Biopython code that builds the backbone (N, CA, C, O; Angstrom):
import numpy as np
from Bio.PDB.StructureBuilder import StructureBuilder

atoms = [
    (1, "GLN", "N", (190.026, 249.449, 80.269)),
    (1, "GLN", "CA", (189.074, 249.987, 81.246)),
    (1, "GLN", "C", (187.681, 249.429, 80.929)),
    (1, "GLN", "O", (187.168, 249.660, 79.834)),
    (2, "PRO", "N", (187.059, 248.699, 81.864)),
    (2, "PRO", "CA", (185.717, 248.149, 81.628)),
    (2, "PRO", "C", (184.664, 249.255, 81.496)),
    (2, "PRO", "O", (184.810, 250.350, 82.040)),
    (3, "TYR", "N", (183.622, 248.935, 80.771)),
    (3, "TYR", "CA", (182.495, 249.843, 80.581)),
    (3, "TYR", "C", (181.352, 249.326, 81.448)),
    (3, "TYR", "O", (181.054, 248.132, 81.438)),
    (4, "THR", "N", (180.708, 250.229, 82.204)),
    (4, "THR", "CA", (179.641, 249.844, 83.135)),
    (4, "THR", "C", (178.382, 250.651, 82.860)),
    (4, "THR", "O", (178.448, 251.846, 82.571)),
    (5, "VAL", "N", (177.236, 249.989, 82.952)),
    (5, "VAL", "CA", (175.954, 250.687, 82.860)),
    (5, "VAL", "C", (175.012, 250.089, 83.911)),
    (5, "VAL", "O", (174.998, 248.880, 84.144)),
    (6, "GLU", "N", (174.234, 250.965, 84.531)),
    (6, "GLU", "CA", (173.204, 250.543, 85.475)),
    (6, "GLU", "C", (171.886, 251.137, 85.018)),
    (6, "GLU", "O", (171.837, 252.294, 84.600)),
    (7, "PHE", "N", (170.808, 250.348, 85.095)),
    (7, "PHE", "CA", (169.492, 250.840, 84.687)),
    (7, "PHE", "C", (168.413, 250.073, 85.432)),
    (7, "PHE", "O", (168.634, 248.967, 85.925)),
    (8, "THR", "N", (167.244, 250.686, 85.500)),
    (8, "THR", "CA", (166.090, 250.038, 86.120)),
    (8, "THR", "C", (164.986, 249.920, 85.079)),
    (8, "THR", "O", (164.929, 250.680, 84.112)),
    (9, "ILE", "N", (164.117, 248.951, 85.304)),
    (9, "ILE", "CA", (162.943, 248.787, 84.457)),
    (9, "ILE", "C", (161.722, 248.710, 85.365)),
    (9, "ILE", "O", (161.847, 248.477, 86.567)),
    (10, "HIS", "N", (160.565, 248.904, 84.796)),
    (10, "HIS", "CA", (159.323, 248.806, 85.568)),
    (10, "HIS", "C", (159.132, 247.361, 86.011)),
    (10, "HIS", "O", (159.458, 246.427, 85.278)),
    (11, "SER", "N", (158.607, 247.190, 87.202)),
    (11, "SER", "CA", (158.426, 245.840, 87.755)),
    (11, "SER", "C", (157.553, 244.955, 86.866)),
    (11, "SER", "O", (157.689, 243.732, 86.886)),
    (12, "ASN", "N", (156.650, 245.570, 86.077)),
    (12, "ASN", "CA", (155.803, 244.790, 85.164)),
    (12, "ASN", "C", (156.620, 244.042, 84.112)),
    (12, "ASN", "O", (156.149, 243.060, 83.539)),
    (13, "PHE", "N", (157.842, 244.508, 83.859)),
    (13, "PHE", "CA", (158.648, 243.923, 82.784)),
    (13, "PHE", "C", (159.751, 242.996, 83.282)),
    (13, "PHE", "O", (160.530, 242.479, 82.480)),
    (14, "MET", "N", (159.828, 242.781, 84.580)),
    (14, "MET", "CA", (160.898, 241.929, 85.112)),
    (14, "MET", "C", (160.820, 240.501, 84.557)),
    (14, "MET", "O", (161.843, 239.905, 84.217)),
    (15, "GLY", "N", (159.619, 239.967, 84.470)),
    (15, "GLY", "CA", (159.470, 238.620, 83.925)),
    (15, "GLY", "C", (159.953, 238.522, 82.495)),
    (15, "GLY", "O", (160.601, 237.546, 82.117)),
    (16, "LEU", "N", (159.639, 239.536, 81.694)),
    (16, "LEU", "CA", (160.109, 239.560, 80.311)),
    (16, "LEU", "C", (161.626, 239.669, 80.258)),
    (16, "LEU", "O", (162.272, 238.984, 79.465)),
    (17, "ALA", "N", (162.196, 240.526, 81.096)),
    (17, "ALA", "CA", (163.641, 240.735, 81.085)),
    (17, "ALA", "C", (164.389, 239.464, 81.470)),
    (17, "ALA", "O", (165.371, 239.095, 80.826)),
    (18, "ILE", "N", (163.927, 238.805, 82.512)),
    (18, "ILE", "CA", (164.597, 237.592, 82.958)),
    (18, "ILE", "C", (164.358, 236.462, 81.961)),
    (18, "ILE", "O", (165.271, 235.697, 81.652)),
    (19, "GLY", "N", (163.142, 236.360, 81.465)),
    (19, "GLY", "CA", (162.820, 235.336, 80.478)),
    (19, "GLY", "C", (162.429, 234.020, 81.125)),
    (19, "GLY", "O", (162.681, 233.784, 82.307)),
    (20, "SER", "N", (161.817, 233.185, 80.333)),
    (20, "SER", "CA", (161.400, 231.877, 80.801)),
    (20, "SER", "C", (162.629, 231.073, 81.230)),
    (20, "SER", "O", (163.559, 230.870, 80.449)),
    (21, "ARG", "N", (162.615, 230.625, 82.476)),
    (21, "ARG", "CA", (163.729, 229.869, 83.062)),
    (21, "ARG", "C", (165.054, 230.635, 83.003)),
    (21, "ARG", "O", (166.126, 230.031, 82.957)),
    (22, "GLY", "N", (164.970, 231.971, 83.004)),
    (22, "GLY", "CA", (166.175, 232.796, 83.008)),
    (22, "GLY", "C", (166.877, 232.904, 81.672)),
    (22, "GLY", "O", (168.037, 233.311, 81.606)),
    (23, "LYS", "N", (166.171, 232.535, 80.591)),
    (23, "LYS", "CA", (166.811, 232.510, 79.263)),
    (23, "LYS", "C", (167.403, 233.854, 78.855)),
    (23, "LYS", "O", (168.557, 233.909, 78.430)),
    (24, "ASN", "N", (166.640, 234.936, 78.973)),
    (24, "ASN", "CA", (167.141, 236.236, 78.499)),
    (24, "ASN", "C", (168.354, 236.712, 79.291)),
    (24, "ASN", "O", (169.341, 237.168, 78.713)),
    (25, "ILE", "N", (168.277, 236.605, 80.600)),
    (25, "ILE", "CA", (169.404, 237.073, 81.412)),
    (25, "ILE", "C", (170.635, 236.196, 81.194)),
    (25, "ILE", "O", (171.758, 236.701, 81.175)),
    (26, "ASN", "N", (170.434, 234.897, 81.031)),
    (26, "ASN", "CA", (171.567, 234.007, 80.760)),
    (26, "ASN", "C", (172.170, 234.275, 79.383)),
    (26, "ASN", "O", (173.389, 234.251, 79.219)),
    (27, "ASP", "N", (171.310, 234.532, 78.393)),
    (27, "ASP", "CA", (171.823, 234.884, 77.061)),
    (27, "ASP", "C", (172.644, 236.166, 77.126)),
    (27, "ASP", "O", (173.691, 236.272, 76.488)),
    (28, "ALA", "N", (172.163, 237.144, 77.904)),
    (28, "ALA", "CA", (172.889, 238.407, 78.040)),
    (28, "ALA", "C", (174.240, 238.181, 78.722)),
    (28, "ALA", "O", (175.233, 238.807, 78.353)),
    (29, "ARG", "N", (174.280, 237.309, 79.691)),
    (29, "ARG", "CA", (175.548, 237.009, 80.387)),
    (29, "ARG", "C", (176.549, 236.318, 79.469)),
    (29, "ARG", "O", (177.758, 236.436, 79.667)),
    (30, "ARG", "N", (176.055, 235.601, 78.472)),
    (30, "ARG", "CA", (176.932, 234.855, 77.556)),
    (30, "ARG", "C", (177.461, 235.698, 76.390)),
    (30, "ARG", "O", (178.270, 235.215, 75.597)),
    (31, "ILE", "N", (177.018, 236.932, 76.282)),
    (31, "ILE", "CA", (177.496, 237.790, 75.191)),
    (31, "ILE", "C", (179.000, 237.991, 75.372)),
    (31, "ILE", "O", (179.457, 238.361, 76.454)),
    (32, "PRO", "N", (179.762, 237.746, 74.311)),
    (32, "PRO", "CA", (181.212, 237.933, 74.418)),
    (32, "PRO", "C", (181.549, 239.358, 74.870)),
    (32, "PRO", "O", (181.031, 240.337, 74.333)),
    (33, "GLY", "N", (182.424, 239.445, 75.866)),
    (33, "GLY", "CA", (182.826, 240.744, 76.384)),
    (33, "GLY", "C", (182.114, 241.145, 77.663)),
    (33, "GLY", "O", (182.503, 242.125, 78.299)),
    (34, "ILE", "N", (181.079, 240.410, 78.056)),
    (34, "ILE", "CA", (180.384, 240.719, 79.316)),
    (34, "ILE", "C", (181.181, 240.112, 80.462)),
    (34, "ILE", "O", (181.474, 238.917, 80.471)),
    (35, "ILE", "N", (181.525, 240.951, 81.423)),
    (35, "ILE", "CA", (182.302, 240.515, 82.580)),
    (35, "ILE", "C", (181.376, 240.170, 83.742)),
    (35, "ILE", "O", (181.504, 239.106, 84.347)),
    (36, "VAL", "N", (180.436, 241.077, 84.056)),
    (36, "VAL", "CA", (179.505, 240.892, 85.174)),
    (36, "VAL", "C", (178.132, 241.395, 84.757)),
    (36, "VAL", "O", (178.007, 242.444, 84.124)),
    (37, "LEU", "N", (177.110, 240.639, 85.118)),
    (37, "LEU", "CA", (175.735, 241.102, 84.939)),
    (37, "LEU", "C", (175.003, 240.773, 86.226)),
    (37, "LEU", "O", (174.708, 239.612, 86.507)),
    (38, "ASN", "N", (174.714, 241.806, 87.008)),
    (38, "ASN", "CA", (174.012, 241.624, 88.287)),
    (38, "ASN", "C", (172.587, 242.139, 88.175)),
    (38, "ASN", "O", (172.307, 243.135, 87.507)),
    (39, "LEU", "N", (171.699, 241.425, 88.852)),
    (39, "LEU", "CA", (170.285, 241.780, 88.887)),
    (39, "LEU", "C", (169.875, 241.992, 90.338)),
    (39, "LEU", "O", (170.166, 241.159, 91.197)),
    (40, "ASN", "N", (169.200, 243.103, 90.613)),
    (40, "ASN", "CA", (168.600, 243.334, 91.922)),
    (40, "ASN", "C", (167.086, 243.303, 91.705)),
    (40, "ASN", "O", (166.488, 244.292, 91.282)),
    (41, "GLU", "N", (166.482, 242.159, 92.000)),
    (41, "GLU", "CA", (165.048, 241.991, 91.742)),
    (41, "GLU", "C", (164.192, 242.922, 92.584)),
    (41, "GLU", "O", (163.143, 243.374, 92.122)),
    (42, "ASP", "N", (164.610, 243.220, 93.805)),
    (42, "ASP", "CA", (163.834, 244.110, 94.668)),
    (42, "ASP", "C", (163.736, 245.516, 94.089)),
    (42, "ASP", "O", (162.694, 246.163, 94.193)),
    (43, "LEU", "N", (164.820, 245.988, 93.480)),
    (43, "LEU", "CA", (164.852, 247.339, 92.902)),
    (43, "LEU", "C", (164.572, 247.352, 91.394)),
    (43, "LEU", "O", (164.511, 248.415, 90.777)),
    (44, "CYS", "N", (164.402, 246.155, 90.807)),
    (44, "CYS", "CA", (164.195, 246.021, 89.352)),
    (44, "CYS", "C", (165.335, 246.700, 88.591)),
    (44, "CYS", "O", (165.109, 247.411, 87.611)),
    (45, "SER", "N", (166.548, 246.468, 89.057)),
    (45, "SER", "CA", (167.691, 247.128, 88.428)),
    (45, "SER", "C", (168.736, 246.116, 87.979)),
    (45, "SER", "O", (168.837, 245.011, 88.511)),
    (46, "PHE", "N", (169.500, 246.531, 86.991)),
    (46, "PHE", "CA", (170.571, 245.722, 86.437)),
    (46, "PHE", "C", (171.870, 246.522, 86.467)),
    (46, "PHE", "O", (171.861, 247.742, 86.303)),
    (47, "LYS", "N", (172.970, 245.834, 86.674)),
    (47, "LYS", "CA", (174.302, 246.433, 86.526)),
    (47, "LYS", "C", (175.076, 245.511, 85.597)),
    (47, "LYS", "O", (175.235, 244.320, 85.864)),
    (48, "ILE", "N", (175.554, 246.089, 84.500)),
    (48, "ILE", "CA", (176.288, 245.308, 83.504)),
    (48, "ILE", "C", (177.678, 245.911, 83.362)),
    (48, "ILE", "O", (177.828, 247.118, 83.171)),
    (49, "VAL", "N", (178.690, 245.059, 83.458)),
    (49, "VAL", "CA", (180.076, 245.465, 83.251)),
    (49, "VAL", "C", (180.617, 244.631, 82.096)),
    (49, "VAL", "O", (180.483, 243.408, 82.077)),
    (50, "GLY", "N", (181.226, 245.310, 81.143)),
    (50, "GLY", "CA", (181.762, 244.602, 79.991)),
    (50, "GLY", "C", (183.067, 245.196, 79.522)),
    (50, "GLY", "O", (183.476, 246.277, 79.945)),
    (51, "GLU", "N", (183.714, 244.455, 78.630)),
    (51, "GLU", "CA", (184.991, 244.909, 78.074)),
    (51, "GLU", "C", (184.803, 246.069, 77.117)),
    (51, "GLU", "O", (185.692, 246.908, 76.974)),
    (52, "THR", "N", (183.633, 246.125, 76.448)),
    (52, "THR", "CA", (183.373, 247.195, 75.482)),
    (52, "THR", "C", (181.977, 247.754, 75.676)),
    (52, "THR", "O", (181.098, 247.092, 76.227)),
    (53, "LYS", "N", (181.786, 248.977, 75.217)),
    (53, "LYS", "CA", (180.465, 249.609, 75.255)),
    (53, "LYS", "C", (179.480, 248.799, 74.412)),
    (53, "LYS", "O", (178.321, 248.634, 74.793)),
    (54, "GLU", "N", (179.944, 248.296, 73.267)),
    (54, "GLU", "CA", (179.074, 247.540, 72.362)),
    (54, "GLU", "C", (178.531, 246.286, 73.029)),
    (54, "GLU", "O", (177.344, 245.985, 72.900)),
    (55, "ALA", "N", (179.386, 245.546, 73.743)),
    (55, "ALA", "CA", (178.942, 244.324, 74.426)),
    (55, "ALA", "C", (177.911, 244.660, 75.497)),
    (55, "ALA", "O", (176.901, 243.969, 75.632)),
    (56, "VAL", "N", (178.167, 245.725, 76.260)),
    (56, "VAL", "CA", (177.258, 246.128, 77.328)),
    (56, "VAL", "C", (175.913, 246.573, 76.752)),
    (56, "VAL", "O", (174.862, 246.222, 77.287)),
    (57, "GLU", "N", (175.944, 247.340, 75.669)),
    (57, "GLU", "CA", (174.695, 247.794, 75.043)),
    (57, "GLU", "C", (173.905, 246.625, 74.464)),
    (57, "GLU", "O", (172.675, 246.621, 74.516)),
    (58, "LYS", "N", (174.594, 245.648, 73.919)),
    (58, "LYS", "CA", (173.919, 244.458, 73.382)),
    (58, "LYS", "C", (173.211, 243.698, 74.507)),
    (58, "LYS", "O", (172.082, 243.241, 74.334)),
    (59, "ALA", "N", (173.867, 243.568, 75.643)),
    (59, "ALA", "CA", (173.248, 242.901, 76.797)),
    (59, "ALA", "C", (172.067, 243.718, 77.316)),
    (59, "ALA", "O", (171.017, 243.170, 77.651)),
    (60, "ARG", "N", (172.253, 245.035, 77.377)),
    (60, "ARG", "CA", (171.166, 245.894, 77.861)),
    (60, "ARG", "C", (169.942, 245.777, 76.957)),
    (60, "ARG", "O", (168.812, 245.734, 77.442)),
    (61, "ASN", "N", (170.164, 245.727, 75.654)),
    (61, "ASN", "CA", (169.052, 245.620, 74.707)),
    (61, "ASN", "C", (168.263, 244.328, 74.884)),
    (61, "ASN", "O", (167.078, 244.284, 74.556)),
    (62, "LYS", "N", (168.894, 243.287, 75.394)),
    (62, "LYS", "CA", (168.184, 242.031, 75.649)),
    (62, "LYS", "C", (167.312, 242.109, 76.907)),
    (62, "LYS", "O", (166.369, 241.333, 77.060)),
    (63, "LEU", "N", (167.629, 243.042, 77.799)),
    (63, "LEU", "CA", (166.987, 243.071, 79.103)),
    (63, "LEU", "C", (166.046, 244.240, 79.334)),
    (63, "LEU", "O", (165.177, 244.167, 80.203)),
    (64, "GLU", "N", (166.199, 245.302, 78.583)),
    (64, "GLU", "CA", (165.448, 246.521, 78.857)),
    (64, "GLU", "C", (164.154, 246.552, 78.047)),
    (64, "GLU", "O", (164.169, 246.452, 76.820)),
    (65, "TYR", "N", (163.042, 246.692, 78.756)),
    (65, "TYR", "CA", (161.731, 246.757, 78.133)),
    (65, "TYR", "C", (161.046, 248.038, 78.568)),
    (65, "TYR", "O", (161.299, 248.550, 79.658)),
    (66, "GLY", "N", (160.182, 248.550, 77.715)),
    (66, "GLY", "CA", (159.417, 249.742, 78.028)),
    (66, "GLY", "C", (158.014, 249.595, 77.465)),
    (66, "GLY", "O", (157.657, 248.562, 76.899)),
    (67, "GLU", "N", (157.232, 250.644, 77.631)),
    (67, "GLU", "CA", (155.845, 250.599, 77.184)),
    (67, "GLU", "C", (155.523, 251.865, 76.408)),
    (67, "GLU", "O", (155.940, 252.961, 76.780)),
    (68, "LEU", "N", (154.784, 251.699, 75.341)),
    (68, "LEU", "CA", (154.309, 252.824, 74.541)),
    (68, "LEU", "C", (152.794, 252.726, 74.477)),
    (68, "LEU", "O", (152.251, 251.694, 74.084)),
    (69, "VAL", "N", (152.113, 253.793, 74.860)),
    (69, "VAL", "CA", (150.650, 253.830, 74.819)),
    (69, "VAL", "C", (150.239, 254.742, 73.674)),
    (69, "VAL", "O", (150.697, 255.880, 73.576)),
    (70, "VAL", "N", (149.377, 254.232, 72.818)),
    (70, "VAL", "CA", (148.897, 254.987, 71.665)),
    (70, "VAL", "C", (147.383, 255.094, 71.746)),
    (70, "VAL", "O", (146.686, 254.080, 71.774)),
    (71, "ASP", "N", (146.870, 256.320, 71.783)),
    (71, "ASP", "CA", (145.427, 256.516, 71.763)),
    (71, "ASP", "C", (144.936, 256.369, 70.331)),
    (71, "ASP", "O", (145.483, 256.972, 69.408)),
    (72, "VAL", "N", (143.906, 255.566, 70.160)),
    (72, "VAL", "CA", (143.352, 255.304, 68.833)),
    (72, "VAL", "C", (141.882, 255.698, 68.842)),
    (72, "VAL", "O", (141.130, 255.276, 69.720)),
    (73, "ASP", "N", (141.478, 256.490, 67.885)),
    (73, "ASP", "CA", (140.086, 256.901, 67.767)),
    (73, "ASP", "C", (139.205, 255.667, 67.594)),
    (73, "ASP", "O", (139.530, 254.756, 66.831)),
    (74, "ARG", "N", (138.101, 255.654, 68.305)),
    (74, "ARG", "CA", (137.190, 254.507, 68.271)),
    (74, "ARG", "C", (136.781, 254.130, 66.844)),
    (74, "ARG", "O", (136.599, 252.951, 66.541)),
    (75, "ASP", "N", (136.639, 255.127, 65.974)),
    (75, "ASP", "CA", (136.199, 254.858, 64.603)),
    (75, "ASP", "C", (137.233, 254.104, 63.772)),
    (75, "ASP", "O", (136.874, 253.370, 62.851)),
    (76, "ILE", "N", (138.522, 254.281, 64.094)),
    (76, "ILE", "CA", (139.532, 253.595, 63.275)),
    (76, "ILE", "C", (140.140, 252.371, 63.959)),
    (76, "ILE", "O", (140.948, 251.663, 63.358)),
    (77, "ALA", "N", (139.756, 252.118, 65.214)),
    (77, "ALA", "CA", (140.300, 250.965, 65.936)),
    (77, "ALA", "C", (140.127, 249.655, 65.154)),
    (77, "ALA", "O", (141.072, 248.869, 65.098)),
    (78, "PRO", "N", (138.955, 249.385, 64.544)),
    (78, "PRO", "CA", (138.832, 248.139, 63.774)),
    (78, "PRO", "C", (139.818, 248.058, 62.607)),
    (78, "PRO", "O", (140.284, 246.970, 62.269)),
    (79, "ARG", "N", (140.138, 249.195, 61.990)),
    (79, "ARG", "CA", (141.109, 249.185, 60.886)),
    (79, "ARG", "C", (142.525, 248.962, 61.395)),
    (79, "ARG", "O", (143.345, 248.356, 60.706)),
    (80, "VAL", "N", (142.815, 249.446, 62.595)),
    (80, "VAL", "CA", (144.142, 249.221, 63.173)),
    (80, "VAL", "C", (144.320, 247.741, 63.511)),
    (80, "VAL", "O", (145.401, 247.180, 63.330)),
    (81, "ILE", "N", (143.267, 247.125, 63.997)),
    (81, "ILE", "CA", (143.321, 245.696, 64.319)),
    (81, "ILE", "C", (143.303, 244.864, 63.041)),
    (81, "ILE", "O", (144.064, 243.904, 62.910)),
    (82, "GLY", "N", (142.445, 245.226, 62.110)),
    (82, "GLY", "CA", (142.373, 244.514, 60.843)),
    (82, "GLY", "C", (141.555, 243.244, 60.919)),
    (82, "GLY", "O", (141.282, 242.719, 61.998)),
    (83, "LYS", "N", (141.169, 242.758, 59.743)),
    (83, "LYS", "CA", (140.386, 241.532, 59.654)),
    (83, "LYS", "C", (141.214, 240.365, 60.186)),
    (83, "LYS", "O", (142.340, 240.139, 59.744)),
    (84, "LYS", "N", (140.649, 239.636, 61.130)),
    (84, "LYS", "CA", (141.305, 238.511, 61.795)),
    (84, "LYS", "C", (142.612, 238.912, 62.473)),
    (84, "LYS", "O", (143.463, 238.061, 62.730)),
    (85, "GLY", "N", (142.778, 240.222, 62.768)),
    (85, "GLY", "CA", (143.955, 240.692, 63.478)),
    (85, "GLY", "C", (145.213, 240.819, 62.639)),
    (85, "GLY", "O", (146.308, 240.977, 63.181)),
    (86, "TYR", "N", (145.067, 240.749, 61.304)),
    (86, "TYR", "CA", (146.251, 240.766, 60.440)),
    (86, "TYR", "C", (147.020, 242.083, 60.496)),
    (86, "TYR", "O", (148.251, 242.071, 60.478)),
    (87, "VAL", "N", (146.332, 243.204, 60.562)),
    (87, "VAL", "CA", (147.030, 244.500, 60.569)),
    (87, "VAL", "C", (147.836, 244.662, 61.850)),
    (87, "VAL", "O", (149.014, 245.015, 61.804)),
    (88, "ILE", "N", (147.209, 244.408, 62.985)),
    (88, "ILE", "CA", (147.923, 244.569, 64.252)),
    (88, "ILE", "C", (149.065, 243.564, 64.350)),
    (88, "ILE", "O", (150.110, 243.878, 64.919)),
    (89, "GLN", "N", (148.885, 242.369, 63.809)),
    (89, "GLN", "CA", (149.968, 241.376, 63.823)),
    (89, "GLN", "C", (151.133, 241.855, 62.963)),
    (89, "GLN", "O", (152.293, 241.639, 63.313)),
    (90, "GLY", "N", (150.830, 242.504, 61.839)),
    (90, "GLY", "CA", (151.896, 243.081, 61.004)),
    (90, "GLY", "C", (152.663, 244.157, 61.744)),
    (90, "GLY", "O", (153.884, 244.253, 61.622)),
    (91, "ILE", "N", (151.948, 244.967, 62.512)),
    (91, "ILE", "CA", (152.600, 246.008, 63.320)),
    (91, "ILE", "C", (153.506, 245.361, 64.362)),
    (91, "ILE", "O", (154.634, 245.810, 64.565)),
    (92, "VAL", "N", (153.028, 244.318, 65.018)),
    (92, "VAL", "CA", (153.825, 243.599, 66.012)),
    (92, "VAL", "C", (155.076, 243.028, 65.362)),
    (92, "VAL", "O", (156.177, 243.184, 65.890)),
    (93, "ASP", "N", (154.917, 242.372, 64.225)),
    (93, "ASP", "CA", (156.047, 241.737, 63.550)),
    (93, "ASP", "C", (157.103, 242.748, 63.122)),
    (93, "ASP", "O", (158.299, 242.509, 63.288)),
    (94, "LYS", "N", (156.666, 243.869, 62.576)),
    (94, "LYS", "CA", (157.621, 244.865, 62.065)),
    (94, "LYS", "C", (158.250, 245.702, 63.169)),
    (94, "LYS", "O", (159.385, 246.157, 63.026)),
    (95, "SER", "N", (157.529, 245.913, 64.269)),
    (95, "SER", "CA", (158.045, 246.782, 65.334)),
    (95, "SER", "C", (158.904, 246.030, 66.339)),
    (95, "SER", "O", (159.727, 246.627, 67.033)),
    (96, "GLY", "N", (158.709, 244.720, 66.414)),
    (96, "GLY", "CA", (159.444, 243.943, 67.407)),
    (96, "GLY", "C", (158.848, 244.033, 68.800)),
    (96, "GLY", "O", (159.478, 243.626, 69.776)),
    (97, "CYS", "N", (157.627, 244.569, 68.897)),
    (97, "CYS", "CA", (157.023, 244.662, 70.224)),
    (97, "CYS", "C", (156.677, 243.267, 70.723)),
    (97, "CYS", "O", (156.502, 242.332, 69.941)),
    (98, "ILE", "N", (156.585, 243.152, 72.006)),
    (98, "ILE", "CA", (156.355, 241.862, 72.643)),
    (98, "ILE", "C", (154.881, 241.603, 72.903)),
    (98, "ILE", "O", (154.413, 240.472, 72.775)),
    (99, "ARG", "N", (154.155, 242.642, 73.266)),
    (99, "ARG", "CA", (152.779, 242.472, 73.692)),
    (99, "ARG", "C", (151.940, 243.661, 73.220)),
    (99, "ARG", "O", (152.397, 244.804, 73.252)),
    (100, "VAL", "N", (150.723, 243.386, 72.785)),
    (100, "VAL", "CA", (149.778, 244.440, 72.413)),
    (100, "VAL", "C", (148.527, 244.231, 73.252)),
    (100, "VAL", "O", (148.032, 243.112, 73.385)),
    (101, "ARG", "N", (148.028, 245.316, 73.810)),
    (101, "ARG", "CA", (146.821, 245.236, 74.629)),
    (101, "ARG", "C", (145.876, 246.343, 74.191)),
    (101, "ARG", "O", (146.289, 247.493, 74.038)),
    (102, "LEU", "N", (144.627, 246.004, 73.992)),
    (102, "LEU", "CA", (143.610, 246.983, 73.623)),
    (102, "LEU", "C", (142.765, 247.267, 74.857)),
    (102, "LEU", "O", (142.103, 246.377, 75.393)),
    (103, "ASP", "N", (142.797, 248.518, 75.298)),
    (103, "ASP", "CA", (142.021, 248.940, 76.464)),
    (103, "ASP", "C", (140.902, 249.857, 76.017)),
    (103, "ASP", "O", (141.002, 250.537, 74.996)),
    (104, "ASN", "N", (139.852, 249.864, 76.788)),
    (104, "ASN", "CA", (138.765, 250.812, 76.570)),
    (104, "ASN", "C", (138.390, 251.354, 77.946)),
    (104, "ASN", "O", (137.329, 251.033, 78.481)),
    (105, "PRO", "N", (139.288, 252.192, 78.525)),
    (105, "PRO", "CA", (139.088, 252.602, 79.919)),
    (105, "PRO", "C", (137.897, 253.534, 80.090)),
    (105, "PRO", "O", (137.603, 254.338, 79.205)),
    (106, "PRO", "N", (137.204, 253.429, 81.231)),
    (106, "PRO", "CA", (136.101, 254.356, 81.496)),
    (106, "PRO", "C", (136.642, 255.729, 81.898)),
    (106, "PRO", "O", (137.713, 255.832, 82.496)),
    (107, "ASP", "N", (135.898, 256.770, 81.567)),
    (107, "ASP", "CA", (136.298, 258.116, 81.995)),
    (107, "ASP", "C", (135.801, 258.345, 83.422)),
    (107, "ASP", "O", (135.307, 257.420, 84.066)),
    (108, "VAL", "N", (135.931, 259.564, 83.908)),
    (108, "VAL", "CA", (135.575, 259.868, 85.288)),
    (108, "VAL", "C", (134.107, 259.582, 85.590)),
    (108, "VAL", "O", (133.768, 259.228, 86.719)),
    (109, "GLU", "N", (133.241, 259.729, 84.604)),
    (109, "GLU", "CA", (131.816, 259.498, 84.827)),
    (109, "GLU", "C", (131.412, 258.047, 84.568)),
    (109, "GLU", "O", (130.229, 257.715, 84.639)),
    (110, "GLY", "N", (132.380, 257.181, 84.269)),
    (110, "GLY", "CA", (132.081, 255.778, 84.050)),
    (110, "GLY", "C", (131.775, 255.413, 82.613)),
    (110, "GLY", "O", (131.480, 254.254, 82.321)),
    (111, "ASN", "N", (131.839, 256.392, 81.698)),
    (111, "ASN", "CA", (131.600, 256.104, 80.288)),
    (111, "ASN", "C", (132.890, 255.615, 79.633)),
    (111, "ASN", "O", (133.986, 255.993, 80.049)),
    (112, "ASP", "N", (132.757, 254.777, 78.613)),
    (112, "ASP", "CA", (133.937, 254.293, 77.902)),
    (112, "ASP", "C", (134.616, 255.447, 77.181)),
    (112, "ASP", "O", (133.959, 256.307, 76.595)),
    (113, "GLN", "N", (135.959, 255.448, 77.236)),
    (113, "GLN", "CA", (136.744, 256.426, 76.503)),
    (113, "GLN", "C", (137.210, 255.817, 75.204)),
    (113, "GLN", "O", (136.832, 254.700, 74.850)),
    (114, "GLU", "N", (138.041, 256.571, 74.493)),
    (114, "GLU", "CA", (138.626, 256.066, 73.257)),
    (114, "GLU", "C", (139.492, 254.851, 73.566)),
    (114, "GLU", "O", (140.138, 254.817, 74.613)),
    (115, "PRO", "N", (139.522, 253.848, 72.681)),
    (115, "PRO", "CA", (140.387, 252.691, 72.904)),
    (115, "PRO", "C", (141.845, 253.113, 72.941)),
    (115, "PRO", "O", (142.240, 254.054, 72.251)),
    (116, "LYS", "N", (142.653, 252.419, 73.746)),
    (116, "LYS", "CA", (144.085, 252.657, 73.806)),
    (116, "LYS", "C", (144.779, 251.349, 73.455)),
    (116, "LYS", "O", (144.410, 250.285, 73.952)),
    (117, "ILE", "N", (145.774, 251.436, 72.606)),
    (117, "ILE", "CA", (146.573, 250.267, 72.274)),
    (117, "ILE", "C", (147.915, 250.454, 72.956)),
    (117, "ILE", "O", (148.592, 251.461, 72.745)),
    (118, "THR", "N", (148.303, 249.477, 73.783)),
    (118, "THR", "CA", (149.594, 249.571, 74.478)),
    (118, "THR", "C", (150.448, 248.375, 74.153)),
    (118, "THR", "O", (151.573, 248.269, 74.642)),
]
sb = StructureBuilder()
sb.init_structure("model")
sb.init_model(0)
sb.init_chain("A")
sb.init_seg("    ")
for serial, (resi, resn, name, xyz) in enumerate(atoms, 1):
    if name == "N":
        sb.init_residue(resn, " ", resi, " ")
    sb.init_atom(name, np.array(xyz, "f"), 0.0, 1.0, " ", f" {name:<3s}", serial, name[0])
structure = sb.get_structure()
């Protein structure tokens, strides 16, 4: 009995999921045990059918991206980034995250708020 999973991702992550020249989606299709991997770009959804749950989960892990937003107090933001960016690069390397963005959004009155790292 084949194992099937369907999931959607945010449209901001479709490019990452598909990969440059379709590399990620093609790699996921080549995982042993994957029978079908369909993509609906309009709905940002994937349907994966495989011989085993493990094969399907491995393919899903290659395609599914999410976002984590962390509020950082303005006083410690330089320490989180580190000299020449070494601390934040260490966090990226150890966490496996793809992208880090430092925001300093304005509040309702137009004043800068605490920096956010996403």
